[in-house]
C-alpha positions in Angstrom: -71.0 -50.5 71.8 -70.2 -49.3 68.3 -67.0 -47.2 67.7 -66.7 -44.7 64.9 -63.5 -43.2 63.6 -63.6 -39.4 63.2 -61.8 -37.9 60.2 -61.8 -34.1 60.1 -63.5 -32.7 56.9 -60.4 -30.7 55.9 -58.3 -33.9 55.8 -60.9 -35.7 53.7 -61.0 -32.8 51.3 -57.2 -32.6 51.1 -56.9 -36.4 50.3 -59.6 -36.1 47.7 -57.9 -33.1 46.1 -54.5 -34.9 46.0 -56.2 -38.0 44.4 -57.8 -35.9 41.7 -54.6 -34.0 41.0 -52.6 -37.2 40.6 -55.4 -38.7 38.4 -55.1 -35.7 36.2 -51.5 -36.3 35.7 -52.1 -39.7 34.1 -55.2 -39.1 32.0 -54.5 -35.8 30.2 -52.3 -35.7 27.1 -48.9 -34.2 27.5 -48.0 -31.1 25.6 -45.6 -32.0 22.8 -42.4 -30.1 22.6 -42.4 -27.8 19.5 -38.7 -27.5 18.9 -37.9 -31.0 17.8 -35.3 -33.3 19.3 -33.1 -30.5 20.7 -34.3 -28.2 23.3 -31.9 -25.5 24.7 -31.6 -23.4 27.7 -31.3 -19.7 27.0 -28.2 -18.9 29.2 -25.0 -19.6 27.3 -21.7 -19.9 29.2 -18.5 -18.7 27.8 -16.3 -21.6 26.8 -13.3 -20.0 28.6 -14.8 -20.3 32.0 -13.4 -23.1 34.3 -17.0 -24.4 34.9 -17.6 -24.8 31.2 -14.4 -26.7 30.8 -15.3 -29.1 33.6 -18.8 -29.6 32.1 -17.4 -30.6 28.7 -15.1 -33.3 30.3 -17.9 -34.9 32.4 -19.8 -37.9 31.3 -22.5 -39.6 33.5 -25.2 -42.2 32.8 -28.2 -43.6 34.6 -31.2 -45.9 34.1 -34.7 -44.7 34.9 -37.0 -46.4 37.2 -40.6 -45.5 37.9 -41.6 -44.0 41.3 -44.9 -43.4 43.1 -46.7 -46.0 41.0 -45.7 -44.6 37.7 -43.7 -46.2 34.8 -40.6 -44.6 33.5 -38.0 -46.5 31.4 -34.9 -45.7 29.5 -31.4 -44.3 30.0 -30.0 -40.9 30.5 -26.5 -39.8 29.4 -24.9 -36.4 30.3 -22.0 -35.7 28.1 -20.5 -32.3 27.8 -23.4 -29.8 27.7 -26.0 -32.3 26.5 -28.5 -34.5 28.4 -29.8 -37.3 26.2 -32.7 -39.7 26.9 -32.5 -43.0 25.0 -35.1 -45.8 24.9 -37.3 -43.4 26.9 -40.9 -43.8 27.8 -43.1 -42.6 30.7 -46.6 -42.7 31.8 -48.6 -39.9 30.3 -48.8 -36.6 32.1 -50.0 -33.1 31.3 -46.9 -31.2 32.4 -43.8 -33.4 32.5 -40.4 -31.9 32.8 -36.8 -33.2 33.2 -34.9 -32.0 36.3 -31.3 -32.3 37.6 -31.6 -33.0 41.3 -29.8 -34.3 44.4 -32.5 -36.8 45.4 -35.9 -37.9 44.1 -38.5 -36.3 46.4 -40.4 -33.1 46.0 -37.9 -31.1 48.1 -35.0 -32.3 45.8 -37.0 -31.3 42.8 -37.8 -27.8 44.3 -34.1 -27.4 45.0 -33.0 -28.8 41.7 -32.6 -27.4 38.2 -35.5 -27.6 35.7 -34.1 -28.4 32.3 -37.1 -28.5 29.8 -40.5 -30.1 29.1 -40.1 -33.8 28.2 -42.4 -35.8 25.8 -43.7 -39.0 27.5 -43.7 -41.0 24.3 -40.6 -39.9 22.4 -37.9 -42.6 22.5 -34.9 -40.2 22.0 -34.7 -36.6 23.3 -31.7 -34.3 23.7 -31.6 -31.2 25.9 -28.8 -28.6 26.0 -27.3 -27.8 29.4 -25.8 -24.5 28.5 -24.8 -22.7 31.7 -25.7 -25.7 34.0 -23.0 -27.4 36.0 -24.4 -31.0 35.8 -21.6 -32.3 38.1 -23.4 -30.7 41.0 -26.3 -33.1 40.7 -26.8 -36.8 41.4 -30.1 -37.6 39.8 -32.2 -36.9 36.7 -36.0 -36.8 37.6 -39.1 -36.9 35.5 -41.6 -34.7 37.3 -45.2 -33.7 36.6 -45.2 -30.0 37.6 -49.0 -29.7 37.5 -49.6 -32.5 40.1 -46.2 -31.9 41.9 -45.5 -35.7 41.4 -42.2 -37.5 40.7 -42.9 -40.0 37.9 -39.4 -41.6 37.9 -35.7 -41.0 38.3 -32.2 -42.1 37.3 -29.2 -42.1 39.6 -26.2 -40.7 37.8 -22.8 -42.5 37.9 
């Protein structure tokens, strides 16, 4: 007697769609940032606010590691109102962004704070965190927004 496994067509289609989406994240060139090394958020915070004072005193660092089969390397430093990537490289993706999060899964990215697009092949990048209280976050995540895939993360300490 021969046994055959039954897989619903909708599940097969969903698995195929996810595979194609993730494949698109590694084979399409990333958009290059057009504003040079420094990218800024558009919401400034008055320097007299208590939160702004705390942000300028804070300094955290972390080392990236790849997740979900992707390669991400380098270090991140948050000092004052700047987030700096050093020695950075990532697998290529069409829509990579840097996020401040409390965890490294999709739920954490959705609940986190998107900072700016990130270039996968630019060794040193600096992002302004004007109006962002970085002390509220534990991780920096590199995320492909198009594929909804975490490429890598660095735990802040």
